[in-house]
Every structure is written in C-alpha cells, then in structure tokens.
PQR file with spaces between the fields and no chain letter, atoms N, CA, C, O and H, PARSE charges and radii, in Angstrom:
ATOM       1  N    UNK     1      -7.534   17.659    1.219 -0.4000 1.5000
ATOM       2  CA   UNK     1      -7.239   17.573   -0.208 -0.0000 2.0000
ATOM       3  C    UNK     1      -7.692   18.866   -0.856  0.5500 1.7000
ATOM       4  O    UNK     1      -8.809   19.326   -0.621 -0.5500 1.4000
ATOM       5  N    UNK     2      -6.820   19.458   -1.678 -0.4000 1.5000
ATOM       6  CA   UNK     2      -7.222   20.695   -2.331 -0.0000 2.0000
ATOM       7  C    UNK     2      -8.084   20.379   -3.550  0.5500 1.7000
ATOM       8  O    UNK     2      -8.155   19.230   -3.987 -0.5500 1.4000
ATOM       9  H    UNK     2      -5.913   19.084   -1.869  0.4000 1.0000
ATOM      10  N    UNK     3      -8.727   21.386   -4.088 -0.4000 1.5000
ATOM      11  CA   UNK     3      -9.711   21.190   -5.153 -0.0000 2.0000
ATOM      12  C    UNK     3      -9.093   20.661   -6.447  0.5500 1.7000
ATOM      13  O    UNK     3      -9.795   20.027   -7.235 -0.5500 1.4000
ATOM      14  H    UNK     3      -8.669   22.319   -3.734  0.4000 1.0000
ATOM      15  N    UNK     4      -7.810   20.898   -6.689 -0.4000 1.5000
ATOM      16  CA   UNK     4      -7.192   20.465   -7.941 -0.0000 2.0000
ATOM      17  C    UNK     4      -6.518   19.096   -7.836  0.5500 1.7000
ATOM      18  O    UNK     4      -6.139   18.512   -8.851 -0.5500 1.4000
ATOM      19  H    UNK     4      -7.239   21.412   -6.048  0.4000 1.0000
ATOM      20  N    UNK     5      -6.371   18.592   -6.632 -0.4000 1.5000
ATOM      21  CA   UNK     5      -5.695   17.311   -6.446 -0.0000 2.0000
ATOM      22  C    UNK     5      -6.672   16.150   -6.631  0.5500 1.7000
ATOM      23  O    UNK     5      -7.763   16.141   -6.060 -0.5500 1.4000
ATOM      24  H    UNK     5      -6.679   19.067   -5.808  0.4000 1.0000
ATOM      25  N    UNK     6      -6.265   15.187   -7.427 -0.4000 1.5000
ATOM      26  CA   UNK     6      -7.095   13.993   -7.622 -0.0000 2.0000
ATOM      27  C    UNK     6      -6.907   13.043   -6.447  0.5500 1.7000
ATOM      28  O    UNK     6      -5.859   13.050   -5.803 -0.5500 1.4000
ATOM      29  H    UNK     6      -5.379   15.194   -7.890  0.4000 1.0000
ATOM      30  N    UNK     7      -7.918   12.226   -6.166 -0.4000 1.5000
ATOM      31  CA   UNK     7      -7.773   11.242   -5.086 -0.0000 2.0000
ATOM      32  C    UNK     7      -6.676   10.231   -5.428  0.5500 1.7000
ATOM      33  O    UNK     7      -6.546    9.801   -6.574 -0.5500 1.4000
ATOM      34  H    UNK     7      -8.770   12.220   -6.689  0.4000 1.0000
ATOM      35  N    UNK     8      -5.898    9.863   -4.421 -0.4000 1.5000
ATOM      36  CA   UNK     8      -4.900    8.811   -4.595 -0.0000 2.0000
ATOM      37  C    UNK     8      -5.650    7.509   -4.842  0.5500 1.7000
ATOM      38  O    UNK     8      -6.562    7.157   -4.093 -0.5500 1.4000
ATOM      39  H    UNK     8      -6.004   10.212   -3.490  0.4000 1.0000
ATOM      40  N    UNK     9      -5.261    6.797   -5.895 -0.4000 1.5000
ATOM      41  CA   UNK     9      -5.957    5.571   -6.272 -0.0000 2.0000
ATOM      42  C    UNK     9      -5.667    4.430   -5.310  0.5500 1.7000
ATOM      43  O    UNK     9      -4.601    4.364   -4.697 -0.5500 1.4000
ATOM      44  H    UNK     9      -4.521    7.083   -6.504  0.4000 1.0000
ATOM      45  N    UNK    10      -6.624    3.547   -5.194 -0.4000 1.5000
ATOM      46  CA   UNK    10      -6.486    2.367   -4.359 -0.0000 2.0000
ATOM      47  C    UNK    10      -5.423    1.436   -4.944  0.5500 1.7000
ATOM      48  O    UNK    10      -5.307    1.320   -6.164 -0.5500 1.4000
ATOM      49  H    UNK    10      -7.490    3.601   -5.691  0.4000 1.0000
ATOM      50  N    UNK    11      -4.649    0.775   -4.085 -0.4000 1.5000
ATOM      51  CA   UNK    11      -3.661   -0.182   -4.562 -0.0000 2.0000
ATOM      52  C    UNK    11      -4.249   -1.565   -4.866  0.5500 1.7000
ATOM      53  O    UNK    11      -3.508   -2.499   -5.172 -0.5500 1.4000
ATOM      54  H    UNK    11      -4.743    0.869   -3.094  0.4000 1.0000
ATOM      55  N    UNK    12      -5.559   -1.694   -4.784 -0.4000 1.5000
ATOM      56  CA   UNK    12      -6.207   -2.987   -5.000 -0.0000 2.0000
ATOM      57  C    UNK    12      -5.842   -3.556   -6.371  0.5500 1.7000
ATOM      58  O    UNK    12      -5.915   -2.862   -7.385 -0.5500 1.4000
ATOM      59  H    UNK    12      -6.161   -0.935   -4.536  0.4000 1.0000
ATOM      60  N    UNK    13      -5.448   -4.833   -6.382 -0.4000 1.5000
ATOM      61  CA   UNK    13      -5.116   -5.525   -7.635 -0.0000 2.0000
ATOM      62  C    UNK    13      -6.050   -6.725   -7.865  0.5500 1.7000
ATOM      63  O    UNK    13      -5.744   -7.623   -8.650 -0.5500 1.4000
ATOM      64  H    UNK    13      -5.389   -5.397   -5.558  0.4000 1.0000
ATOM      65  N    UNK    14      -7.183   -6.720   -7.169 -0.4000 1.5000
ATOM      66  CA   UNK    14      -8.206   -7.766   -7.294 -0.0000 2.0000
ATOM      67  C    UNK    14      -7.686   -9.154   -6.964  0.5500 1.7000
ATOM      68  O    UNK    14      -8.139  -10.147   -7.533 -0.5500 1.4000
ATOM      69  H    UNK    14      -7.431   -5.991   -6.531  0.4000 1.0000
ATOM      70  N    UNK    15      -6.736   -9.219   -6.043 -0.4000 1.5000
ATOM      71  CA   UNK    15      -6.294  -10.486   -5.458 -0.0000 2.0000
ATOM      72  C    UNK    15      -6.594  -10.348   -3.976  0.5500 1.7000
ATOM      73  O    UNK    15      -5.717  -10.019   -3.177 -0.5500 1.4000
ATOM      74  H    UNK    15      -6.368   -8.412   -5.580  0.4000 1.0000
ATOM      75  N    UNK    16      -7.828  -10.602   -3.628 -0.4000 1.5000
ATOM      76  CA   UNK    16      -8.304  -10.281   -2.284 -0.0000 2.0000
ATOM      77  C    UNK    16      -8.328  -11.538   -1.421  0.5500 1.7000
ATOM      78  O    UNK    16      -9.289  -12.307   -1.432 -0.5500 1.4000
ATOM      79  H    UNK    16      -8.540  -10.870   -4.277  0.4000 1.0000
ATOM      80  N    UNK    17      -7.247  -11.721   -0.675 -0.4000 1.5000
ATOM      81  CA   UNK    17      -7.139  -12.843    0.258 -0.0000 2.0000
ATOM      82  C    UNK    17      -6.283  -12.377    1.421  0.5500 1.7000
ATOM      83  O    UNK    17      -5.246  -11.743    1.226 -0.5500 1.4000
ATOM      84  H    UNK    17      -6.466  -11.095   -0.665  0.4000 1.0000
ATOM      85  N    UNK    18      -6.720  -12.693    2.624 -0.4000 1.5000
ATOM      86  CA   UNK    18      -5.986  -12.269    3.810 -0.0000 2.0000
ATOM      87  C    UNK    18      -5.023  -13.359    4.247  0.5500 1.7000
ATOM      88  O    UNK    18      -5.344  -14.546    4.205 -0.5500 1.4000
ATOM      89  H    UNK    18      -7.562  -13.208    2.783  0.4000 1.0000
ATOM      90  N    UNK    19      -3.829  -12.932    4.670 -0.4000 1.5000
ATOM      91  CA   UNK    19      -2.868  -13.889    5.210 -0.0000 2.0000
ATOM      92  C    UNK    19      -3.152  -14.108    6.692  0.5500 1.7000
ATOM      93  O    UNK    19      -4.159  -13.625    7.210 -0.5500 1.4000
ATOM      94  H    UNK    19      -3.568  -11.967    4.703  0.4000 1.0000
ATOM      95  N    UNK    20      -2.267  -14.835    7.376 -0.4000 1.5000
ATOM      96  CA   UNK    20      -2.494  -15.150    8.794 -0.0000 2.0000
ATOM      97  C    UNK    20      -2.444  -13.918    9.692  0.5500 1.7000
ATOM      98  O    UNK    20      -2.910  -13.966   10.830 -0.5500 1.4000
ATOM      99  H    UNK    20      -1.449  -15.227    6.955  0.4000 1.0000
ATOM     100  N    UNK    21      -1.885  -12.815    9.195 -0.4000 1.5000
ATOM     101  CA   UNK    21      -1.847  -11.562    9.953 -0.0000 2.0000
ATOM     102  C    UNK    21      -2.950  -10.587    9.538  0.5500 1.7000
ATOM     103  O    UNK    21      -2.920   -9.417    9.919 -0.5500 1.4000
ATOM     104  H    UNK    21      -1.507  -12.776    8.271  0.4000 1.0000
ATOM     105  N    UNK    22      -3.917  -11.065    8.762 -0.4000 1.5000
ATOM     106  CA   UNK    22      -5.016  -10.238    8.241 -0.0000 2.0000
ATOM     107  C    UNK    22      -4.519   -9.099    7.363  0.5500 1.7000
ATOM     108  O    UNK    22      -5.054   -7.991    7.405 -0.5500 1.4000
ATOM     109  H    UNK    22      -3.941  -12.016    8.453  0.4000 1.0000
ATOM     110  N    UNK    23      -3.492   -9.379    6.567 -0.4000 1.5000
ATOM     111  CA   UNK    23      -2.973   -8.460    5.559 -0.0000 2.0000
ATOM     112  C    UNK    23      -3.383   -9.014    4.201  0.5500 1.7000
ATOM     113  O    UNK    23      -3.212  -10.206    3.947 -0.5500 1.4000
ATOM     114  H    UNK    23      -3.057  -10.279    6.533  0.4000 1.0000
ATOM     115  N    UNK    24      -3.914   -8.179    3.336 -0.4000 1.5000
ATOM     116  CA   UNK    24      -4.308   -8.627    2.002 -0.0000 2.0000
ATOM     117  C    UNK    24      -3.056   -9.031    1.217  0.5500 1.7000
ATOM     118  O    UNK    24      -2.096   -8.265    1.138 -0.5500 1.4000
ATOM     119  H    UNK    24      -4.052   -7.211    3.542  0.4000 1.0000
ATOM     120  N    UNK    25      -3.071  -10.230    0.639 -0.4000 1.5000
ATOM     121  CA   UNK    25      -1.908  -10.710   -0.111 -0.0000 2.0000
ATOM     122  C    UNK    25      -1.758   -9.994   -1.448  0.5500 1.7000
ATOM     123  O    UNK    25      -0.694  -10.059   -2.063 -0.5500 1.4000
ATOM     124  H    UNK    25      -3.851  -10.852    0.703  0.4000 1.0000
ATOM     125  N    UNK    26      -2.797   -9.318   -1.904 -0.4000 1.5000
ATOM     126  CA   UNK    26      -2.727   -8.584   -3.162 -0.0000 2.0000
ATOM     127  C    UNK    26      -2.173   -7.180   -2.998  0.5500 1.7000
ATOM     128  O    UNK    26      -1.202   -6.809   -3.658 -0.5500 1.4000
ATOM     129  H    UNK    26      -3.662   -9.265   -1.404  0.4000 1.0000
ATOM     130  N    UNK    27      -2.786   -6.399   -2.122 -0.4000 1.5000
ATOM     131  CA   UNK    27      -2.397   -4.980   -1.995 -0.0000 2.0000
ATOM     132  C    UNK    27      -1.569   -4.676   -0.754  0.5500 1.7000
ATOM     133  O    UNK    27      -1.018   -3.582   -0.634 -0.5500 1.4000
ATOM     134  H    UNK    27      -3.575   -6.700   -1.586  0.4000 1.0000
ATOM     135  N    UNK    28      -1.476   -5.623    0.166 -0.4000 1.5000
ATOM     136  CA   UNK    28      -0.690   -5.462    1.399 -0.0000 2.0000
ATOM     137  C    UNK    28      -1.305   -4.496    2.409  0.5500 1.7000
ATOM     138  O    UNK    28      -0.613   -4.000    3.297 -0.5500 1.4000
ATOM     139  H    UNK    28      -1.925   -6.512    0.069  0.4000 1.0000
ATOM     140  N    UNK    29      -2.613   -4.228    2.273 -0.4000 1.5000
ATOM     141  CA   UNK    29      -3.287   -3.389    3.268 -0.0000 2.0000
ATOM     142  C    UNK    29      -3.903   -4.265    4.347  0.5500 1.7000
ATOM     143  O    UNK    29      -4.227   -5.430    4.116 -0.5500 1.4000
ATOM     144  H    UNK    29      -3.176   -4.631    1.551  0.4000 1.0000
ATOM     145  N    UNK    30      -4.058   -3.681    5.533 -0.4000 1.5000
ATOM     146  CA   UNK    30      -4.782   -4.356    6.603 -0.0000 2.0000
ATOM     147  C    UNK    30      -6.279   -4.252    6.317  0.5500 1.7000
ATOM     148  O    UNK    30      -6.708   -3.454    5.484 -0.5500 1.4000
ATOM     149  H    UNK    30      -3.794   -2.735    5.721  0.4000 1.0000
ATOM     150  N    UNK    31      -7.056   -5.059    7.008 -0.4000 1.5000
ATOM     151  CA   UNK    31      -8.517   -4.981    6.859 -0.0000 2.0000
ATOM     152  C    UNK    31      -9.010   -3.578    7.191  0.5500 1.7000
ATOM     153  O    UNK    31      -9.867   -3.031    6.497 -0.5500 1.4000
ATOM     154  H    UNK    31      -6.707   -5.708    7.685  0.4000 1.0000
ATOM     155  N    UNK    32      -8.464   -3.002    8.257 -0.4000 1.5000
ATOM     156  CA   UNK    32      -8.882   -1.656    8.673 -0.0000 2.0000
ATOM     157  C    UNK    32      -8.544   -0.631    7.597  0.5500 1.7000
ATOM     158  O    UNK    32      -9.345    0.263    7.323 -0.5500 1.4000
ATOM     159  H    UNK    32      -7.769   -3.446    8.821  0.4000 1.0000
ATOM     160  N    UNK    33      -7.373   -0.750    6.988 -0.4000 1.5000
ATOM     161  CA   UNK    33      -6.984    0.191    5.931 -0.0000 2.0000
ATOM     162  C    UNK    33      -7.889    0.049    4.711  0.5500 1.7000
ATOM     163  O    UNK    33      -8.255    1.043    4.083 -0.5500 1.4000
ATOM     164  H    UNK    33      -6.722   -1.476    7.212  0.4000 1.0000
ATOM     165  N    UNK    34      -8.243   -1.174    4.383 -0.4000 1.5000
ATOM     166  CA   UNK    34      -9.129   -1.417    3.233 -0.0000 2.0000
ATOM     167  C    UNK    34     -10.503   -0.799    3.482  0.5500 1.7000
ATOM     168  O    UNK    34     -11.052   -0.116    2.616 -0.5500 1.4000
ATOM     169  H    UNK    34      -7.946   -1.981    4.893  0.4000 1.0000
ATOM     170  N    UNK    35     -11.046   -1.041    4.656 -0.4000 1.5000
ATOM     171  CA   UNK    35     -12.409   -0.546    4.926 -0.0000 2.0000
ATOM     172  C    UNK    35     -12.457    0.968    5.094  0.5500 1.7000
ATOM     173  O    UNK    35     -13.487    1.583    4.819 -0.5500 1.4000
ATOM     174  H    UNK    35     -10.600   -1.596    5.359  0.4000 1.0000
ATOM     175  N    UNK    36     -11.357    1.583    5.544 -0.4000 1.5000
ATOM     176  CA   UNK    36     -11.336    3.040    5.725 -0.0000 2.0000
ATOM     177  C    UNK    36     -10.893    3.807    4.493  0.5500 1.7000
ATOM     178  O    UNK    36     -11.019    5.032    4.468 -0.5500 1.4000
ATOM     179  H    UNK    36     -10.520    1.084    5.767  0.4000 1.0000
ATOM     180  N    UNK    37     -10.377    3.133    3.465 -0.4000 1.5000
ATOM     181  CA   UNK    37      -9.771    3.807    2.311 -0.0000 2.0000
ATOM     182  C    UNK    37     -10.653    4.914    1.741  0.5500 1.7000
ATOM     183  O    UNK    37     -10.158    6.009    1.472 -0.5500 1.4000
ATOM     184  H    UNK    37     -10.275    2.139    3.485  0.4000 1.0000
ATOM     185  N    UNK    38     -11.915    4.661    1.555 -0.4000 1.5000
ATOM     186  CA   UNK    38     -12.799    5.661    0.919 -0.0000 2.0000
ATOM     187  C    UNK    38     -12.990    6.902    1.781  0.5500 1.7000
ATOM     188  O    UNK    38     -13.400    7.946    1.274 -0.5500 1.4000
ATOM     189  H    UNK    38     -12.317    3.772    1.773  0.4000 1.0000
ATOM     190  N    UNK    39     -12.702    6.805    3.071 -0.4000 1.5000
ATOM     191  CA   UNK    39     -12.851    7.945    3.969 -0.0000 2.0000
ATOM     192  C    UNK    39     -11.524    8.629    4.288  0.5500 1.7000
ATOM     193  O    UNK    39     -11.499    9.618    5.021 -0.5500 1.4000
ATOM     194  H    UNK    39     -12.369    5.957    3.483  0.4000 1.0000
ATOM     195  N    UNK    40     -10.422    8.110    3.745 -0.4000 1.5000
ATOM     196  CA   UNK    40      -9.102    8.697    4.006 -0.0000 2.0000
ATOM     197  C    UNK    40      -8.852    9.881    3.086  0.5500 1.7000
ATOM     198  O    UNK    40      -9.329    9.910    1.951 -0.5500 1.4000
ATOM     199  H    UNK    40     -10.443    7.307    3.150  0.4000 1.0000
ATOM     200  N    UNK    41      -8.090   10.870    3.589 -0.4000 1.5000
ATOM     201  CA   UNK    41      -7.639   11.931    2.702 -0.0000 2.0000
ATOM     202  C    UNK    41      -6.363   11.449    1.998  0.5500 1.7000
ATOM     203  O    UNK    41      -5.827   10.390    2.326 -0.5500 1.4000
ATOM     204  H    UNK    41      -7.702   10.847    4.510  0.4000 1.0000
ATOM     205  N    UNK    42      -5.891   12.228    1.041 -0.4000 1.5000
ATOM     206  CA   UNK    42      -4.731   11.800    0.257 -0.0000 2.0000
ATOM     207  C    UNK    42      -3.481   11.619    1.105  0.5500 1.7000
ATOM     208  O    UNK    42      -2.682   10.720    0.844 -0.5500 1.4000
ATOM     209  H    UNK    42      -6.326   13.088    0.775  0.4000 1.0000
ATOM     210  N    UNK    43      -3.306   12.445    2.097 -0.4000 1.5000
ATOM     211  CA   UNK    43      -2.127   12.316    2.960 -0.0000 2.0000
ATOM     212  C    UNK    43      -2.116   10.956    3.653  0.5500 1.7000
ATOM     213  O    UNK    43      -1.090   10.276    3.686 -0.5500 1.4000
ATOM     214  H    UNK    43      -3.955   13.176    2.309  0.4000 1.0000
ATOM     215  N    UNK    44      -3.256   10.568    4.203 -0.4000 1.5000
ATOM     216  CA   UNK    44      -3.344    9.274    4.872 -0.0000 2.0000
ATOM     217  C    UNK    44      -3.197    8.133    3.865  0.5500 1.7000
ATOM     218  O    UNK    44      -2.553    7.127    4.164 -0.5500 1.4000
ATOM     219  H    UNK    44      -4.089   11.120    4.176  0.4000 1.0000
ATOM     220  N    UNK    45      -3.784    8.279    2.683 -0.4000 1.5000
ATOM     221  CA   UNK    45      -3.641    7.245    1.655 -0.0000 2.0000
ATOM     222  C    UNK    45      -2.174    7.054    1.267  0.5500 1.7000
ATOM     223  O    UNK    45      -1.722    5.923    1.090 -0.5500 1.4000
ATOM     224  H    UNK    45      -4.307    9.096    2.440  0.4000 1.0000
ATOM     225  N    UNK    46      -1.438    8.143    1.136 -0.4000 1.5000
ATOM     226  CA   UNK    46      -0.007    8.038    0.804 -0.0000 2.0000
ATOM     227  C    UNK    46       0.764    7.344    1.923  0.5500 1.7000
ATOM     228  O    UNK    46       1.677    6.559    1.664 -0.5500 1.4000
ATOM     229  H    UNK    46      -1.806    9.062    1.280  0.4000 1.0000
ATOM     230  N    UNK    47       0.394    7.636    3.153 -0.4000 1.5000
ATOM     231  CA   UNK    47       1.041    6.977    4.286 -0.0000 2.0000
ATOM     232  C    UNK    47       0.776    5.472    4.244  0.5500 1.7000
ATOM     233  O    UNK    47       1.684    4.669    4.462 -0.5500 1.4000
ATOM     234  H    UNK    47      -0.347    8.274    3.363  0.4000 1.0000
ATOM     235  N    UNK    48      -0.474    5.096    3.962 -0.4000 1.5000
ATOM     236  CA   UNK    48      -0.833    3.680    3.865 -0.0000 2.0000
ATOM     237  C    UNK    48      -0.084    3.014    2.713  0.5500 1.7000
ATOM     238  O    UNK    48       0.381    1.883    2.855 -0.5500 1.4000
ATOM     239  H    UNK    48      -1.212    5.748    3.785  0.4000 1.0000
ATOM     240  N    UNK    49       0.039    3.694    1.580 -0.4000 1.5000
ATOM     241  CA   UNK    49       0.785    3.120    0.452 -0.0000 2.0000
ATOM     242  C    UNK    49       2.237    2.861    0.844  0.5500 1.7000
ATOM     243  O    UNK    49       2.819    1.850    0.449 -0.5500 1.4000
ATOM     244  H    UNK    49      -0.339    4.613    1.464  0.4000 1.0000
ATOM     245  N    UNK    50       2.817    3.764    1.614 -0.4000 1.5000
ATOM     246  CA   UNK    50       4.178    3.557    2.105 -0.0000 2.0000
ATOM     247  C    UNK    50       4.263    2.330    2.999  0.5500 1.7000
ATOM     248  O    UNK    50       5.209    1.549    2.900 -0.5500 1.4000
ATOM     249  H    UNK    50       2.344    4.585    1.935  0.4000 1.0000
ATOM     250  N    UNK    51       3.280    2.160    3.870 -0.4000 1.5000
ATOM     251  CA   UNK    51       3.237    0.976    4.730 -0.0000 2.0000
ATOM     252  C    UNK    51       3.092   -0.294    3.901  0.5500 1.7000
ATOM     253  O    UNK    51       3.725   -1.309    4.191 -0.5500 1.4000
ATOM     254  H    UNK    51       2.511    2.794    3.950  0.4000 1.0000
ATOM     255  N    UNK    52       2.255   -0.233    2.867 -0.4000 1.5000
ATOM     256  CA   UNK    52       2.066   -1.396    1.984 -0.0000 2.0000
ATOM     257  C    UNK    52       3.387   -1.774    1.311  0.5500 1.7000
ATOM     258  O    UNK    52       3.724   -2.952    1.200 -0.5500 1.4000
ATOM     259  H    UNK    52       1.740    0.592    2.631  0.4000 1.0000
ATOM     260  N    UNK    53       4.125   -0.763    0.868 -0.4000 1.5000
ATOM     261  CA   UNK    53       5.412   -0.995    0.215 -0.0000 2.0000
ATOM     262  C    UNK    53       6.391   -1.654    1.196  0.5500 1.7000
ATOM     263  O    UNK    53       7.100   -2.593    0.836 -0.5500 1.4000
ATOM     264  H    UNK    53       3.851    0.195    0.959  0.4000 1.0000
ATOM     265  N    UNK    54       6.423   -1.160    2.419 -0.4000 1.5000
ATOM     266  CA   UNK    54       7.310   -1.743    3.430 -0.0000 2.0000
ATOM     267  C    UNK    54       6.906   -3.176    3.755  0.5500 1.7000
ATOM     268  O    UNK    54       7.768   -4.036    3.934 -0.5500 1.4000
ATOM     269  H    UNK    54       5.847   -0.397    2.711  0.4000 1.0000
ATOM     270  N    UNK    55       5.601   -3.441    3.832 -0.4000 1.5000
ATOM     271  CA   UNK    55       5.141   -4.810    4.102 -0.0000 2.0000
ATOM     272  C    UNK    55       5.535   -5.740    2.965  0.5500 1.7000
ATOM     273  O    UNK    55       5.962   -6.870    3.202 -0.5500 1.4000
ATOM     274  H    UNK    55       4.900   -2.743    3.686  0.4000 1.0000
ATOM     275  N    UNK    56       5.393   -5.270    1.734 -0.4000 1.5000
ATOM     276  CA   UNK    56       5.753   -6.093    0.578 -0.0000 2.0000
ATOM     277  C    UNK    56       7.251   -6.396    0.584  0.5500 1.7000
ATOM     278  O    UNK    56       7.657   -7.519    0.285 -0.5500 1.4000
ATOM     279  H    UNK    56       5.046   -4.352    1.541  0.4000 1.0000
ATOM     280  N    UNK    57       8.073   -5.402    0.923 -0.4000 1.5000
ATOM     281  CA   UNK    57       9.523   -5.631    1.008 -0.0000 2.0000
ATOM     282  C    UNK    57       9.842   -6.619    2.128  0.5500 1.7000
ATOM     283  O    UNK    57      10.636   -7.539    1.935 -0.5500 1.4000
ATOM     284  H    UNK    57       7.743   -4.490    1.166  0.4000 1.0000
ATOM     285  N    UNK    58       9.235   -6.436    3.286 -0.4000 1.5000
ATOM     286  CA   UNK    58       9.502   -7.295    4.442 -0.0000 2.0000
ATOM     287  C    UNK    58       9.107   -8.747    4.185  0.5500 1.7000
ATOM     288  O    UNK    58       9.759   -9.673    4.669 -0.5500 1.4000
ATOM     289  H    UNK    58       8.590   -5.688    3.444  0.4000 1.0000
ATOM     290  N    UNK    59       8.044   -8.933    3.427 -0.4000 1.5000
ATOM     291  CA   UNK    59       7.566  -10.295    3.164 -0.0000 2.0000
ATOM     292  C    UNK    59       8.270  -10.948    1.985  0.5500 1.7000
ATOM     293  O    UNK    59       8.046  -12.124    1.698 -0.5500 1.4000
ATOM     294  H    UNK    59       7.515   -8.181    3.034  0.4000 1.0000
ATOM     295  N    UNK    60       9.128  -10.183    1.297 -0.4000 1.5000
ATOM     296  CA   UNK    60       9.845  -10.744    0.151 -0.0000 2.0000
ATOM     297  C    UNK    60       9.066  -10.674   -1.149  0.5500 1.7000
ATOM     298  O    UNK    60       9.513  -11.212   -2.162 -0.5500 1.4000
ATOM     299  H    UNK    60       9.310   -9.228    1.530  0.4000 1.0000
ATOM     300  N    UNK    61       7.908  -10.021   -1.145 -0.4000 1.5000
ATOM     301  CA   UNK    61       7.132   -9.893   -2.378 -0.0000 2.0000
ATOM     302  C    UNK    61       7.821   -8.993   -3.388  0.5500 1.7000
ATOM     303  O    UNK    61       7.723   -9.205   -4.597 -0.5500 1.4000
ATOM     304  H    UNK    61       7.545   -9.584   -0.323  0.4000 1.0000
ATOM     305  N    UNK    62       8.515   -7.990   -2.882 -0.4000 1.5000
ATOM     306  CA   UNK    62       9.324   -7.140   -3.758 -0.0000 2.0000
ATOM     307  C    UNK    62      10.694   -6.994   -3.123  0.5500 1.7000
ATOM     308  O    UNK    62      10.844   -7.103   -1.906 -0.5500 1.4000
ATOM     309  H    UNK    62       8.594   -7.818   -1.900  0.4000 1.0000
ATOM     310  N    UNK    63      11.660   -6.754   -3.932 -0.4000 1.5000
ATOM     311  CA   UNK    63      13.004   -6.500   -3.422 -0.0000 2.0000
ATOM     312  C    UNK    63      13.603   -5.394   -4.253  0.5500 1.7000
ATOM     313  O    UNK    63      13.254   -5.194   -5.416 -0.5500 1.4000
ATOM     314  H    UNK    63      11.539   -6.666   -4.921  0.4000 1.0000
ATOM     315  N    UNK    64      14.494   -4.696   -3.637 -0.4000 1.5000
ATOM     316  CA   UNK    64      15.060   -3.517   -4.274 -0.0000 2.0000
ATOM     317  C    UNK    64      16.453   -3.832   -4.801  0.5500 1.7000
ATOM     318  O    UNK    64      17.282   -4.395   -4.086 -0.5500 1.4000
ATOM     319  H    UNK    64      14.778   -4.858   -2.692  0.4000 1.0000
ATOM     320  N    UNK    65      16.706   -3.470   -6.045 -0.4000 1.5000
ATOM     321  CA   UNK    65      18.049   -3.571   -6.599 -0.0000 2.0000
ATOM     322  C    UNK    65      18.835   -2.356   -6.146  0.5500 1.7000
ATOM     323  O    UNK    65      18.275   -1.263   -6.065 -0.5500 1.4000
ATOM     324  H    UNK    65      16.033   -3.013   -6.626  0.4000 1.0000
ATOM     325  N    UNK    66      20.095   -2.512   -5.854 -0.4000 1.5000
ATOM     326  CA   UNK    66      20.885   -1.330   -5.508 -0.0000 2.0000
ATOM     327  C    UNK    66      21.000   -0.410   -6.713  0.5500 1.7000
ATOM     328  O    UNK    66      21.072   -0.868   -7.853 -0.5500 1.4000
ATOM     329  H    UNK    66      20.550   -3.400   -5.920  0.4000 1.0000
ATOM     330  N    UNK    67      21.016    0.867   -6.456 -0.4000 1.5000
ATOM     331  CA   UNK    67      21.201    1.804   -7.565 -0.0000 2.0000
ATOM     332  C    UNK    67      22.631    1.685   -8.053  0.5500 1.7000
ATOM     333  O    UNK    67      23.496    1.186   -7.334 -0.5500 1.4000
ATOM     334  H    UNK    67      20.957    1.240   -5.530  0.4000 1.0000
ATOM     335  N    UNK    68      22.882    2.133   -9.253 -0.4000 1.5000
ATOM     336  CA   UNK    68      24.226    2.033   -9.837 -0.0000 2.0000
ATOM     337  C    UNK    68      25.261    2.750   -8.980  0.5500 1.7000
ATOM     338  O    UNK    68      26.419    2.335   -8.936 -0.5500 1.4000
ATOM     339  H    UNK    68      22.179    2.538   -9.837  0.4000 1.0000
ATOM     340  N    UNK    69      24.864    3.805   -8.306 -0.4000 1.5000
ATOM     341  CA   UNK    69      25.812    4.551   -7.479 -0.0000 2.0000
ATOM     342  C    UNK    69      26.177    3.778   -6.203  0.5500 1.7000
ATOM     343  O    UNK    69      27.179    4.087   -5.557 -0.5500 1.4000
ATOM     344  H    UNK    69      23.923    4.142   -8.342  0.4000 1.0000
ATOM     345  N    UNK    70      25.354    2.757   -5.834 -0.4000 1.5000
ATOM     346  CA   UNK    70      25.644    1.965   -4.643 -0.0000 2.0000
ATOM     347  C    UNK    70      26.693    0.894   -4.898  0.5500 1.7000
ATOM     348  O    UNK    70      27.256    0.354   -3.946 -0.5500 1.4000
ATOM     349  H    UNK    70      24.540    2.505   -6.358  0.4000 1.0000
ATOM     350  N    UNK    71      26.970    0.572   -6.159 -0.4000 1.5000
ATOM     351  CA   UNK    71      27.887   -0.525   -6.435 -0.0000 2.0000
ATOM     352  C    UNK    71      29.301   -0.048   -6.672  0.5500 1.7000
ATOM     353  O    UNK    71      30.193   -0.860   -6.919 -0.5500 1.4000
ATOM     354  H    UNK    71      26.512    1.011   -6.932  0.4000 1.0000
C-alpha cells in the first residue's frame, strides 16, 4: 500500500453469523478472511471483496439487473 492510499474498509455489516459453510451471512467472508483482514494489504482486501460479491450473487443475496444495453 502506498503512503497516500487509504486502507480498504471492512465489509462488516454487524450481522455476524456463520452459515453451514462457515461463511458470514452478513459480509460473505470466510472465517479465515475475517481473522486475517487487519493483516491484509489493499490488493488482497480488494480480492476478498470480489469473492464476497461472487458469494452473495451465488447464494441469491444479490442479483444483477441487465444493463440497458443488454436488452
């Protein structure tokens, strides 16, 4: 992380409960990702956020509307 870049913020939404796969139902991080977050650099944090987004889409928590150009 360079000196001018701020740390990527945690995706925690204070809904801390693990599902049957040990994924947090609030932020979609694994236990390992949650415990390592404070030691991750921004690049790794961004990668984890991408994984969280994919997990949320896969589980149906979020869904994507097609863009206007797709219709």
